[in-house]
Chimera marker file (.cmm) of the C-alpha trace (Angstrom):
<marker_set name="trace">
<marker id="1" x="83.950" y="95.370" z="71.091" r="1" g="1" b="0" radius="0.5"/>
<marker id="2" x="85.806" y="92.787" z="73.148" r="1" g="1" b="0" radius="0.5"/>
<marker id="3" x="87.829" y="93.733" z="76.173" r="1" g="1" b="0" radius="0.5"/>
<marker id="4" x="91.534" y="92.999" z="76.110" r="1" g="1" b="0" radius="0.5"/>
<marker id="5" x="93.540" y="92.837" z="79.283" r="1" g="1" b="0" radius="0.5"/>
<marker id="6" x="97.018" y="94.207" z="78.786" r="1" g="1" b="0" radius="0.5"/>
<marker id="7" x="99.885" y="92.986" z="80.914" r="1" g="1" b="0" radius="0.5"/>
<marker id="8" x="101.893" y="95.496" z="82.897" r="1" g="1" b="0" radius="0.5"/>
<marker id="9" x="104.827" y="95.073" z="80.526" r="1" g="1" b="0" radius="0.5"/>
<marker id="10" x="102.622" y="95.802" z="77.512" r="1" g="1" b="0" radius="0.5"/>
<marker id="11" x="101.247" y="98.902" z="79.205" r="1" g="1" b="0" radius="0.5"/>
<marker id="12" x="104.738" y="100.205" z="79.975" r="1" g="1" b="0" radius="0.5"/>
<marker id="13" x="105.799" y="99.562" z="76.373" r="1" g="1" b="0" radius="0.5"/>
<marker id="14" x="102.758" y="101.402" z="75.005" r="1" g="1" b="0" radius="0.5"/>
<marker id="15" x="103.326" y="104.369" z="77.313" r="1" g="1" b="0" radius="0.5"/>
<marker id="16" x="106.930" y="104.587" z="76.139" r="1" g="1" b="0" radius="0.5"/>
<marker id="17" x="105.774" y="104.324" z="72.527" r="1" g="1" b="0" radius="0.5"/>
<marker id="18" x="103.478" y="107.322" z="73.026" r="1" g="1" b="0" radius="0.5"/>
<marker id="19" x="106.389" y="109.257" z="74.573" r="1" g="1" b="0" radius="0.5"/>
<marker id="20" x="108.566" y="108.487" z="71.553" r="1" g="1" b="0" radius="0.5"/>
<marker id="21" x="105.858" y="109.467" z="69.083" r="1" g="1" b="0" radius="0.5"/>
<marker id="22" x="105.159" y="112.755" z="70.824" r="1" g="1" b="0" radius="0.5"/>
<marker id="23" x="108.886" y="113.488" z="70.903" r="1" g="1" b="0" radius="0.5"/>
<marker id="24" x="108.915" y="112.954" z="67.129" r="1" g="1" b="0" radius="0.5"/>
<marker id="25" x="106.348" y="115.715" z="66.733" r="1" g="1" b="0" radius="0.5"/>
<marker id="26" x="103.034" y="113.868" z="66.629" r="1" g="1" b="0" radius="0.5"/>
<marker id="27" x="100.195" y="115.114" z="68.766" r="1" g="1" b="0" radius="0.5"/>
<marker id="28" x="99.238" y="113.198" z="71.869" r="1" g="1" b="0" radius="0.5"/>
<marker id="29" x="95.866" y="112.253" z="70.360" r="1" g="1" b="0" radius="0.5"/>
<marker id="30" x="97.526" y="110.800" z="67.243" r="1" g="1" b="0" radius="0.5"/>
<marker id="31" x="100.048" y="108.891" z="69.337" r="1" g="1" b="0" radius="0.5"/>
<marker id="32" x="97.314" y="107.449" z="71.535" r="1" g="1" b="0" radius="0.5"/>
<marker id="33" x="95.333" y="106.353" z="68.477" r="1" g="1" b="0" radius="0.5"/>
<marker id="34" x="98.419" y="104.614" z="67.095" r="1" g="1" b="0" radius="0.5"/>
<marker id="35" x="98.667" y="102.343" z="70.170" r="1" g="1" b="0" radius="0.5"/>
<marker id="36" x="94.967" y="101.455" z="69.766" r="1" g="1" b="0" radius="0.5"/>
<marker id="37" x="93.622" y="102.566" z="73.141" r="1" g="1" b="0" radius="0.5"/>
<marker id="38" x="91.254" y="105.336" z="74.163" r="1" g="1" b="0" radius="0.5"/>
<marker id="39" x="92.428" y="108.585" z="75.677" r="1" g="1" b="0" radius="0.5"/>
<marker id="40" x="90.755" y="107.692" z="78.965" r="1" g="1" b="0" radius="0.5"/>
<marker id="41" x="92.663" y="104.409" z="79.097" r="1" g="1" b="0" radius="0.5"/>
<marker id="42" x="95.941" y="106.126" z="78.233" r="1" g="1" b="0" radius="0.5"/>
<marker id="43" x="95.592" y="108.733" z="80.983" r="1" g="1" b="0" radius="0.5"/>
<marker id="44" x="94.508" y="106.093" z="83.521" r="1" g="1" b="0" radius="0.5"/>
<marker id="45" x="97.555" y="103.993" z="82.631" r="1" g="1" b="0" radius="0.5"/>
<marker id="46" x="99.794" y="107.033" z="82.804" r="1" g="1" b="0" radius="0.5"/>
<marker id="47" x="98.541" y="107.932" z="86.268" r="1" g="1" b="0" radius="0.5"/>
<marker id="48" x="99.034" y="104.362" z="87.489" r="1" g="1" b="0" radius="0.5"/>
<marker id="49" x="102.203" y="103.285" z="85.663" r="1" g="1" b="0" radius="0.5"/>
<marker id="50" x="103.808" y="106.576" z="84.614" r="1" g="1" b="0" radius="0.5"/>
<marker id="51" x="107.495" y="106.676" z="85.424" r="1" g="1" b="0" radius="0.5"/>
<marker id="52" x="107.722" y="103.039" z="86.484" r="1" g="1" b="0" radius="0.5"/>
<marker id="53" x="109.975" y="100.418" z="84.987" r="1" g="1" b="0" radius="0.5"/>
<marker id="54" x="108.928" y="96.829" z="84.273" r="1" g="1" b="0" radius="0.5"/>
<marker id="55" x="110.570" y="95.393" z="87.395" r="1" g="1" b="0" radius="0.5"/>
<marker id="56" x="108.953" y="98.058" z="89.557" r="1" g="1" b="0" radius="0.5"/>
<marker id="57" x="105.531" y="97.225" z="88.115" r="1" g="1" b="0" radius="0.5"/>
<marker id="58" x="106.033" y="93.533" z="88.879" r="1" g="1" b="0" radius="0.5"/>
<marker id="59" x="106.981" y="94.388" z="92.457" r="1" g="1" b="0" radius="0.5"/>
<marker id="60" x="103.951" y="96.686" z="92.768" r="1" g="1" b="0" radius="0.5"/>
<marker id="61" x="101.599" y="93.906" z="91.647" r="1" g="1" b="0" radius="0.5"/>
<marker id="62" x="103.235" y="91.449" z="94.061" r="1" g="1" b="0" radius="0.5"/>
<marker id="63" x="102.805" y="93.879" z="96.945" r="1" g="1" b="0" radius="0.5"/>
<marker id="64" x="99.167" y="94.521" z="96.034" r="1" g="1" b="0" radius="0.5"/>
<marker id="65" x="98.475" y="90.758" z="96.002" r="1" g="1" b="0" radius="0.5"/>
<marker id="66" x="100.239" y="90.301" z="99.337" r="1" g="1" b="0" radius="0.5"/>
<marker id="67" x="98.319" y="93.222" z="100.832" r="1" g="1" b="0" radius="0.5"/>
<marker id="68" x="94.997" y="91.714" z="99.720" r="1" g="1" b="0" radius="0.5"/>
<marker id="69" x="95.969" y="88.342" z="101.205" r="1" g="1" b="0" radius="0.5"/>
<marker id="70" x="96.914" y="89.943" z="104.517" r="1" g="1" b="0" radius="0.5"/>
<marker id="71" x="93.679" y="91.941" z="104.642" r="1" g="1" b="0" radius="0.5"/>
<marker id="72" x="91.676" y="88.738" z="104.195" r="1" g="1" b="0" radius="0.5"/>
<marker id="73" x="93.659" y="87.054" z="106.972" r="1" g="1" b="0" radius="0.5"/>
<marker id="74" x="93.040" y="89.957" z="109.359" r="1" g="1" b="0" radius="0.5"/>
<marker id="75" x="89.329" y="90.043" z="108.597" r="1" g="1" b="0" radius="0.5"/>
<marker id="76" x="89.051" y="86.264" z="109.136" r="1" g="1" b="0" radius="0.5"/>
<marker id="77" x="90.854" y="86.487" z="112.471" r="1" g="1" b="0" radius="0.5"/>
<marker id="78" x="88.716" y="89.421" z="113.574" r="1" g="1" b="0" radius="0.5"/>
<marker id="79" x="85.573" y="87.493" z="112.744" r="1" g="1" b="0" radius="0.5"/>
<marker id="80" x="86.840" y="84.457" z="114.691" r="1" g="1" b="0" radius="0.5"/>
<marker id="81" x="87.621" y="86.681" z="117.673" r="1" g="1" b="0" radius="0.5"/>
<marker id="82" x="84.131" y="88.187" z="117.621" r="1" g="1" b="0" radius="0.5"/>
<marker id="83" x="82.536" y="84.736" z="117.462" r="1" g="1" b="0" radius="0.5"/>
<marker id="84" x="84.606" y="83.553" z="120.430" r="1" g="1" b="0" radius="0.5"/>
<marker id="85" x="83.629" y="86.649" z="122.449" r="1" g="1" b="0" radius="0.5"/>
<marker id="86" x="79.954" y="85.987" z="121.789" r="1" g="1" b="0" radius="0.5"/>
<marker id="87" x="80.364" y="82.342" z="122.785" r="1" g="1" b="0" radius="0.5"/>
<marker id="88" x="82.189" y="83.343" z="125.988" r="1" g="1" b="0" radius="0.5"/>
<marker id="89" x="79.402" y="85.744" z="126.978" r="1" g="1" b="0" radius="0.5"/>
<marker id="90" x="76.883" y="82.922" z="126.871" r="1" g="1" b="0" radius="0.5"/>
<marker id="91" x="78.946" y="80.621" z="129.131" r="1" g="1" b="0" radius="0.5"/>
<marker id="92" x="78.969" y="82.922" z="132.149" r="1" g="1" b="0" radius="0.5"/>
<link id1="1" id2="2" r="1" g="1" b="0" radius="0.2"/>
<link id1="2" id2="3" r="1" g="1" b="0" radius="0.2"/>
<link id1="3" id2="4" r="1" g="1" b="0" radius="0.2"/>
<link id1="4" id2="5" r="1" g="1" b="0" radius="0.2"/>
<link id1="5" id2="6" r="1" g="1" b="0" radius="0.2"/>
<link id1="6" id2="7" r="1" g="1" b="0" radius="0.2"/>
<link id1="7" id2="8" r="1" g="1" b="0" radius="0.2"/>
<link id1="8" id2="9" r="1" g="1" b="0" radius="0.2"/>
<link id1="9" id2="10" r="1" g="1" b="0" radius="0.2"/>
<link id1="10" id2="11" r="1" g="1" b="0" radius="0.2"/>
<link id1="11" id2="12" r="1" g="1" b="0" radius="0.2"/>
<link id1="12" id2="13" r="1" g="1" b="0" radius="0.2"/>
<link id1="13" id2="14" r="1" g="1" b="0" radius="0.2"/>
<link id1="14" id2="15" r="1" g="1" b="0" radius="0.2"/>
<link id1="15" id2="16" r="1" g="1" b="0" radius="0.2"/>
<link id1="16" id2="17" r="1" g="1" b="0" radius="0.2"/>
<link id1="17" id2="18" r="1" g="1" b="0" radius="0.2"/>
<link id1="18" id2="19" r="1" g="1" b="0" radius="0.2"/>
<link id1="19" id2="20" r="1" g="1" b="0" radius="0.2"/>
<link id1="20" id2="21" r="1" g="1" b="0" radius="0.2"/>
<link id1="21" id2="22" r="1" g="1" b="0" radius="0.2"/>
<link id1="22" id2="23" r="1" g="1" b="0" radius="0.2"/>
<link id1="23" id2="24" r="1" g="1" b="0" radius="0.2"/>
<link id1="24" id2="25" r="1" g="1" b="0" radius="0.2"/>
<link id1="25" id2="26" r="1" g="1" b="0" radius="0.2"/>
<link id1="26" id2="27" r="1" g="1" b="0" radius="0.2"/>
<link id1="27" id2="28" r="1" g="1" b="0" radius="0.2"/>
<link id1="28" id2="29" r="1" g="1" b="0" radius="0.2"/>
<link id1="29" id2="30" r="1" g="1" b="0" radius="0.2"/>
<link id1="30" id2="31" r="1" g="1" b="0" radius="0.2"/>
<link id1="31" id2="32" r="1" g="1" b="0" radius="0.2"/>
<link id1="32" id2="33" r="1" g="1" b="0" radius="0.2"/>
<link id1="33" id2="34" r="1" g="1" b="0" radius="0.2"/>
<link id1="34" id2="35" r="1" g="1" b="0" radius="0.2"/>
<link id1="35" id2="36" r="1" g="1" b="0" radius="0.2"/>
<link id1="36" id2="37" r="1" g="1" b="0" radius="0.2"/>
<link id1="37" id2="38" r="1" g="1" b="0" radius="0.2"/>
<link id1="38" id2="39" r="1" g="1" b="0" radius="0.2"/>
<link id1="39" id2="40" r="1" g="1" b="0" radius="0.2"/>
<link id1="40" id2="41" r="1" g="1" b="0" radius="0.2"/>
<link id1="41" id2="42" r="1" g="1" b="0" radius="0.2"/>
<link id1="42" id2="43" r="1" g="1" b="0" radius="0.2"/>
<link id1="43" id2="44" r="1" g="1" b="0" radius="0.2"/>
<link id1="44" id2="45" r="1" g="1" b="0" radius="0.2"/>
<link id1="45" id2="46" r="1" g="1" b="0" radius="0.2"/>
<link id1="46" id2="47" r="1" g="1" b="0" radius="0.2"/>
<link id1="47" id2="48" r="1" g="1" b="0" radius="0.2"/>
<link id1="48" id2="49" r="1" g="1" b="0" radius="0.2"/>
<link id1="49" id2="50" r="1" g="1" b="0" radius="0.2"/>
<link id1="50" id2="51" r="1" g="1" b="0" radius="0.2"/>
<link id1="51" id2="52" r="1" g="1" b="0" radius="0.2"/>
<link id1="52" id2="53" r="1" g="1" b="0" radius="0.2"/>
<link id1="53" id2="54" r="1" g="1" b="0" radius="0.2"/>
<link id1="54" id2="55" r="1" g="1" b="0" radius="0.2"/>
<link id1="55" id2="56" r="1" g="1" b="0" radius="0.2"/>
<link id1="56" id2="57" r="1" g="1" b="0" radius="0.2"/>
<link id1="57" id2="58" r="1" g="1" b="0" radius="0.2"/>
<link id1="58" id2="59" r="1" g="1" b="0" radius="0.2"/>
<link id1="59" id2="60" r="1" g="1" b="0" radius="0.2"/>
<link id1="60" id2="61" r="1" g="1" b="0" radius="0.2"/>
<link id1="61" id2="62" r="1" g="1" b="0" radius="0.2"/>
<link id1="62" id2="63" r="1" g="1" b="0" radius="0.2"/>
<link id1="63" id2="64" r="1" g="1" b="0" radius="0.2"/>
<link id1="64" id2="65" r="1" g="1" b="0" radius="0.2"/>
<link id1="65" id2="66" r="1" g="1" b="0" radius="0.2"/>
<link id1="66" id2="67" r="1" g="1" b="0" radius="0.2"/>
<link id1="67" id2="68" r="1" g="1" b="0" radius="0.2"/>
<link id1="68" id2="69" r="1" g="1" b="0" radius="0.2"/>
<link id1="69" id2="70" r="1" g="1" b="0" radius="0.2"/>
<link id1="70" id2="71" r="1" g="1" b="0" radius="0.2"/>
<link id1="71" id2="72" r="1" g="1" b="0" radius="0.2"/>
<link id1="72" id2="73" r="1" g="1" b="0" radius="0.2"/>
<link id1="73" id2="74" r="1" g="1" b="0" radius="0.2"/>
<link id1="74" id2="75" r="1" g="1" b="0" radius="0.2"/>
<link id1="75" id2="76" r="1" g="1" b="0" radius="0.2"/>
<link id1="76" id2="77" r="1" g="1" b="0" radius="0.2"/>
<link id1="77" id2="78" r="1" g="1" b="0" radius="0.2"/>
<link id1="78" id2="79" r="1" g="1" b="0" radius="0.2"/>
<link id1="79" id2="80" r="1" g="1" b="0" radius="0.2"/>
<link id1="80" id2="81" r="1" g="1" b="0" radius="0.2"/>
<link id1="81" id2="82" r="1" g="1" b="0" radius="0.2"/>
<link id1="82" id2="83" r="1" g="1" b="0" radius="0.2"/>
<link id1="83" id2="84" r="1" g="1" b="0" radius="0.2"/>
<link id1="84" id2="85" r="1" g="1" b="0" radius="0.2"/>
<link id1="85" id2="86" r="1" g="1" b="0" radius="0.2"/>
<link id1="86" id2="87" r="1" g="1" b="0" radius="0.2"/>
<link id1="87" id2="88" r="1" g="1" b="0" radius="0.2"/>
<link id1="88" id2="89" r="1" g="1" b="0" radius="0.2"/>
<link id1="89" id2="90" r="1" g="1" b="0" radius="0.2"/>
<link id1="90" id2="91" r="1" g="1" b="0" radius="0.2"/>
<link id1="91" id2="92" r="1" g="1" b="0" radius="0.2"/>
</marker_set>
């Protein structure tokens, strides 16, 4: 079985589709099967994206990318600082 990566917009649409189907009287398991994902995937998506709108999801992904970039920058600078301290110890 091949893995398919869903975009955030697709995930939001599928979560809303499950909400609509359950409101129409179908069970949650039937609704989840109709969007062609496993129950584990559905509940993981719901915990991550539940209650968010498409624009909020885009902003969340942008912030996560920016946070990762900043973490890399901090770790690089910390490493440079440690190298300079070691070099300074040897000069005296």
